[in-house]
N, C-alpha and C positions, 0 to 999 in steps of 0.2 A: 851877864846872865840878860841884861839887854840885845847882845849881841846873839844869843844863844836863841831868845825866844824870836828874833827876829829871822833867823836861818831858820827857824820849825815854823814859821807862818810861812815864809817861803816855799817850802819842803811843803806844806799841806795846800799851797794853792796850784803849787805845780802838780800834785798827785791830785786834787782834785780837777784839775783843766785835763788830766791825762784820763781819766771814767769819766769825766763829764759827767760830773756833780755840780749841777746850778747850786742847787742848798748850800752846798758843804765851801763852794767857793764863795757864798753870799755871807755865812757864817765866819768864817775866816777874814774876807774884808771889815768884817764888824767889830773882831777880837786885834786886828789890827787897829782900827781907829780906836779903840777903847784904850788899848795900849800905847798909843801916840808912835805907833812906827810905821816910816814913811819908806816904800817900798819903792824901789828901783822904777822912775816914770819910763821904760823899755817894759818891765817887767808888769807896770800899771795897765801898759796901752793894751797888753796883751790877755791881762785878766780882762777887763771892758769888752775888747772884741770879742771873746770868749764867752760872757754872761748876753753879751747881745746876739751873739749864735746862739746860743741855748733857751735862750727866752724865746726867739722867734721860734726855732724847731720846738718849744715845749705849748705856744700857741697854736702851731700847725696840729701837732699830737694832739691836744685837748677837744681841737674844731673833729679832728676824725674821728676822734673817739666818742665824742657826744653825736654825733651826727650818723655817723656811719656811712658816710655816703662815699660813693666812689672815687669821685673829684676830689672830696678833701682829704681820703688817704692815701690817694696819687701825688698830690702836694706835699704831704709831709714825707713821701719816701723822695721826694726828688729834692726837697729839701736836706734831708738827712745824707742822699749824694751829694748835692752841692757843698756841704760843708763835712765833706767825709768822716762822717761820724755812723758808729758801731752801737746805735742803742738796743737794747733787746725790747722795748717797745715798739719801736719801728719793726724790727721781725714780727714781731704778733701782729702788728698791723697788715704787715701783708701777707701774712697767713688769712687774716680777714679779710684783707682783699680779695685773694682766692676761692673765699667761701662765698664774698658776695657775687663773685662773676658766673659762677656754679649755679649760683642762687639766681639770680638775672635771667643768666639763661633758659634754667628751667621754666622761671616764670612766662617769658617771653613763647615757650614752648605751651604752654596750661592755655594760654590766652590764644595763642592760633587755632588749637584744635577743642579747648574749651573742654577738656574733661574732665569731672568732678575729681577723680583718684589724683589725677596730678596737681589739680588746684589745691585739692589738700593738703598734701604731701609739703608743696611751696608753701603754705601757711605754716604747717609745722616748723619746717625748718627756720623761717622770718621770725617764727615764737623762739625757737633756740637761740639765735642769732641775735635777738630782740632791735629788730629790724622792721625798718616802716616806710614806707616809698610809695611810687604812685603807682607803680607796677603790681605792688600788695594790695594798697587800698583798691583797684580795679578787681581783683580776684574776689578780696573781699566782698566786695560789692556785687559781683554775681554769684557768689554761693548764699550769701545770707539776705541780701537787700530783694534780689530778682525771684517773683515767682515763676516755677518749674515750668511752667507754660511757656514764659518770655523768653528762660534760658532753653530751652526743646527748640523755640523759633531764631534764635539766635546763632544756636548751634548747627542745624542744618544751614542756616547763609553761610555761617564761617566755612563748613564743607564746600558749598558749593564756589565760594570765592578760592579755596585752596584747590579745587579740581581734582581731589584726590578721592577717589574712586571708592575704595575701601574704608573710606571714614565718610563719605555720601553714603553710603550703601547704610551703613550704621546707623545715622542718624536721620536717614530717612523712613528705618524699619523703628525708630524709635517713636518719631512724629506719627508713624501711621498706629501703632500702637495707642496711641494715646489718642489718639482721633475715633480710632474704631473702636472705644472700651466703652461700658455701658448697655443695657437694654436698648437701646435705639438702635444699633447694629447687628443684633442677634440676629442668625440666619433668617429667624420665621417671619422678619419684615422684611426680608428682601423684595424691593420693588415688581421684579422680574416673574416673583412665584404666581401661583393661580391660585385663586380663592380656595380657599381649604375647602367649601362647602359647594361650591361649584364641581372641584377634583374630582369629590368623591362621588359624585351621580356619574352612573354607566349610560344610561339612557331614560327618557322619559317613563317609560315601564318597569325600570327597574330601579327608581330613585331609593325605595323603602330598603332594601332587600342586600346588606351587606355597607352600606353609604356609612352608617355613624361608623364602624371596624375602620373603614378607608379613611376616613376623615381624621380620624384619630391616630393610626399611624401615618399620615400623610408626609412628613419628614421625621419617621422615625424608620431604625431598622424594619425589615422586612426579607422573609425568604421570597416571596412569592413574586413575580412579575408585575409590572404595573400598568392601568389600562390608559394612563394619559401621561405628557409629559409634566414635568415640575413646573417648567416655567410656561408664560402665555408667550402670545405674539410669535408663534412659529408656524411655518407652512407645511400645508401637506406632508408635504414629502419630508420635510425634517420634524414631524409630530412619530413619523414611524421609524426614521432613525433614530429619535430619542429612546425608543421602547425597546430597538434593537440595542444600543448603548445601554441599558440598566440590566437589559439579559445577560449582554457579555461581563457587566459589572458582578451580576452574580456569581455568574463562571469562577472569574476571578477569585473573589473574595470566597471560594468555596462555598459560599450559600447553597449552590445549586451543581451536582458534579458534571465535571468535563473532560475529556482524555487530555485535551492541551489548553488549559489557562492560561497561560501566555499569551497564546495566539490570541484570546477575550482580550487581555489590557493592553496590548498592541492595536488593537481596532480600535478601542477608546481613544487611544494615545493619539493614532494618526487622524481620525474623525476631528478632535480636538485640535488639530497642527493644519489640516485644509479645510476643517469646514469653522470659521468664526463665529458664526449662529450660535453653534450648538455651545462654543467654550461655558457661559453659564449652566446651562442646560447639566453637561458634565459636573461641574464641582457640586450643583445643588444634588447630582444624584450619590456623589462620593459623599457630601454632607450629611445627606439623609441615611443612608448607609453604617455613617460611625455613629451615627446618634441613637445612644442605648443600645450598643451592639456590645453583648454578653457575651459573645463568641470570641476569645482574645485571637484565635487562627484569622479567623475572617477582620479583626479590627486590624491586626497589625499589617493584612495584605492593602486592606482600603488605604492608611495610613502611608503605606508603600506606594501607591498607585497615585494618591495625590502629589505625593513629592514627585513623581515622574513627570506627571501633567504640568507641575508647577514649573519643572525645569524645560516642559515642552512649549507651552501657552500659558500669554498672561490671561486671568480673570477682567470681565469687565464691568459689568453693573454689579456682579456679587465681589466685586475686592475687599471693599470694607466689614461685609458679612463674614466674607471667608478670614481675614485677618482675625475678627473678632473670635470666629469658632477655633481658629488654631490657636489663640492666645488662650483662651479657655478649657481647652481640650487638650490639647497636644500636649505629648513631653520633649517632643523635639520641636518646641515651637522657633527655635530660633533657626535652626535648619530650615525650615519648612518655609518660613519669611523669609531669610538670604537668596533661599531658591526663586523664590515668586519674584522679589523687587528686584535681583540679579536679571532675572530674563525682562522683565520689564522697562528695567533703567540700560540695562547694555546690552539688550539681544542675547545674552548667553542661553543656550540651549534649545536655539532657533531651528538648527537641523542637526538631527538627531539618527547616527544609524542603527539600524536594525539591530546590530551588537550592543549599540548601548542602551538600546530600550532591553533588549532581553537579560543585558548583565543585571540591569536596575530592579524588572520585576521579576527577576528568578527569585 
């Protein structure tokens, strides 16, 4: 019986070492000790080495599972390779390592571009894997601890650093939307505008007749010609051009009949390209004719002309007021702002051919 028991202990130890079951090895050794079975010295040495190996590997695995740190997982995998062991836990740690690699790369991208959806997706994956590290903590801080204004400023600076034109344009538009929001940049408050009371007066002898009506429609759509430019500080020649511009605007928007309205739009665009002093006047006139315009076709053409002008030449003093106007009233606000800031940042649209203009305003 003693011999059979000894053989059974040896067989169990051999099997436990083959399957690398540390607990089974320890239990079998304890059983041998209780039964006072003496193991062969060479077998005992082999068992002790196996126990040491498995204990060491177990420590590495436990650390890797607990911390879920890339370096700890790598150490556990390397230790398993060193001991030439096929441990199912190591296979799982290898899978976790690949997931952590992917998460780390996504976190780096998210922190580089500071895109909210990307950062939120990284945090969702981190929660699923139950992972927390410096990158995850940085993303959490940006999303939950930093106010919207600071985050937008940081996003803009990062885009500048990356020199990514597409991303920079996106960040600039978001920044300008925020800066130009609120009543402070309502286009009625644009500093280059004339005083409504003064603008409404035609002459000293005609101050009363029709002045109130003109004052009320100073910045509202009208089917009639204006008698003065909307902006101030224009020369005599520029004032005359401003009136011609508005007349052509009426023709193009079909508020007045004209045989070739596209020619009228071309006149407005070319004047803006070649006469920078009249650019703000043009944008103010377009905004005026879009404000409270109940004629669908007229309004459609007004937005079309605004897009063409934004692609052709930038605003100056009217910039923030134009952004505010677009954000509050336009359906295609993103396209309009993209055209505007593409032109201002990268000079796109500076040289427009006649066919380009005709295709845009048709």
